[in-house]
N, C-alpha and C positions, 0 to 999 in steps of 0.2 A: 458565621461568617457568608456574605452573599455569593450567588453564583459567579460573578463576574471577578470577584476577587479569588476565589477557587481555580478559575480558569487561567489566570495570570500567573498564579503559582505553579500550576502544571505546565503551563507555556513558558515560564521562566519570566514573564514581564518583558522588560526592556522599555526605552524611553519613548514617548508619542510624538508622532509628528503632527503638524498643524492639521486639525480635522479630526484629530482621535486615532489616526491609523497608526499601528505600531511598526517601529522600524525594524524590530527583530519578533520572529516569530520562534524563539528557541524553546524546544522543550527543557524542563528543567534538570540538572544534573543527575538527579534520582531516577527519572523516566529515561535520560540517555543511557544511563549504566544499566538498567533493565533490558533496553531495547538491544543493546550491545551484548549482553549478558545470551539473551534468546538467540541471537544469531550464531554466537560462539558455541551454545549447545547443538545447534543444526549442524554447524560444521563438524562437531565431534560425533556425529551421528546420533546425538540424544534427542532425537525427533518427538517422541512425546512430551518430554519436560520443555522443548522448545514451543512447541504447539500452545502448551497450557500457558506459558508466560505470554506469548504472542496474543492470545485470545484474551488474557486479563487487560493486557495493554489497549486492545481493542475496546474493550467495556469502559475503561477509563477515558479513551478517546470520545466516546460517545458522549459519556458526561460532561464534557468540556466542549461540546458543539462540534467535534472534530470529525465529522461523517465520512469525509473523503478519505482521512486518514484510517480510521476504522475499516473501511471497504479494503484498503491495501493489507492490513494486519490480520483480517480474519482470512482472506485470501491466502496469506503466508501461512497462516495456521493450518488451513486446509491442506496444502502443500506437506506440510509437516506431519498432519495426521495420516496423511496416503502414504508417505514414507515409512511410517511406524506400522502399515497395515492395518490402519483403523479407519477403513472406506466409509462405513456409516458415520462416523465421527467427522470426517472429512467433509461429507456432504452437508452435514449439520452446519457446519462452519461456513461452508458457501450460501446457506441460506440465511445465516446471519449477516454476510456481507451484504446479500440481495436486500434484505430489510432496510440496510443503512443507506444502499445505492439509491434507494427510492427517494430517501432525504437530501442526499448529497447534492449540491449545487450544479455538478457538472455532470449531468448523465452520460454524456459522450465519454469523458473519460472513465467513467466507470465501466462503460460499455467495452472500453479498449482492454481495462483490466480482466474483465470476463473472457472476453478473446483470447487473451495470453494465456490464462489458464486452459480454455478448450484446445488451444494450439496444443500446449504442453500433455494434457490427457491423451490426444490423439497420436503424438508423437511417441508416446509410451505404450500404445497399444489397448488404451483404456475407452474404446470407441462407445460403450454404453455410458460411461459416466460422462464423456465428453456431451454426447448428446442430451443428456439430462441436465447438465449445466447449461448447454447452450440454449434449450427450450425455457427453462426458469427464468434464465437472463433476459430473454427475449419478452417473456410475459412481464416479468418484474418492471423493467426498463420502458416498456412500450415502443420497442423497435421491431422493424420485421426481419431485420438481420443484424449480427454482431460484425463489427469491423473484422479486416483480415487477420488481425493479430499479428502481422508481419513487422509493425514499426514503420518507422519513416523509410522511404525509398532511397533517399539521397542524403548523405551526413558527409558533410567537409570537415576536413582538418580544422578549420576556423571554429565550427561549431564544439568540436570535442576540446580543443584548447580553452575555450570560453568556459569550460565548466570548471567548478572550484573544487580545491582539494579535498574538501570534506563538506558535507552537507550542513547548510547554515541552520538548519533546523534542529536536527538530532546529533549531529558531530561525526556521522559515519564516515569513514574513509571514501573516496570517490576514485573509481578506476575508469577514467576518461576512456581508454581504448575499448574496455568492455561494456560502457555504459549504452543502454537501448533507448534509442531516440524513437518516440511515438510519431504518429502521422501528423501530429499538430507540430511538430518541430522540437518538443521539448524532452528533455530525458528525466525520468524520475529517479529519486532516491531508492535504492533496493531495500534499505530498511525502514524508512518510514513512509515513503511512497510521495513525497511532495516534490514539484519540479524543482529541479536544480538550476540556481542562476549564479552565472559568473560574476 
């Protein structure tokens, strides 16, 4: 079966619009279930198992041409590895994310994701790792500095009310009150990383 058909199965297909664009870019039910399972493991403190699941899903996203999603999933896996105390493995996942970020269509979006990780590392006292991630991301993405990582400066109630109750790509629940808006005005799904649209 061709690459396109495999991609449609992974994404779940959906009716096409005029010009070939797909109305829905949903993940198929099996992938949604695995993504939900990985986050449930993380919440239960099963960090190593969650990281392994997220890395596998990232690899599958790469095979389906979803580099931006793979960046998000590898960085989520890195955070889980770090919480499991596996710092070397956490950095390895960061480098996998960087390799995909070079191919992702929106380098600024990728830069914001790495900036968020750097901010988290500094907040938890991991200055050396933060410096390492920042330097590697700047070199890989070809930017002089990463964004602040602080997200959008002003978010009004209307923006939060416009968010869907669940992610239209992976089906994860969306907590509008806790959603983090980036400086481009969009909030990303905490599970799969895609922009949320109401």
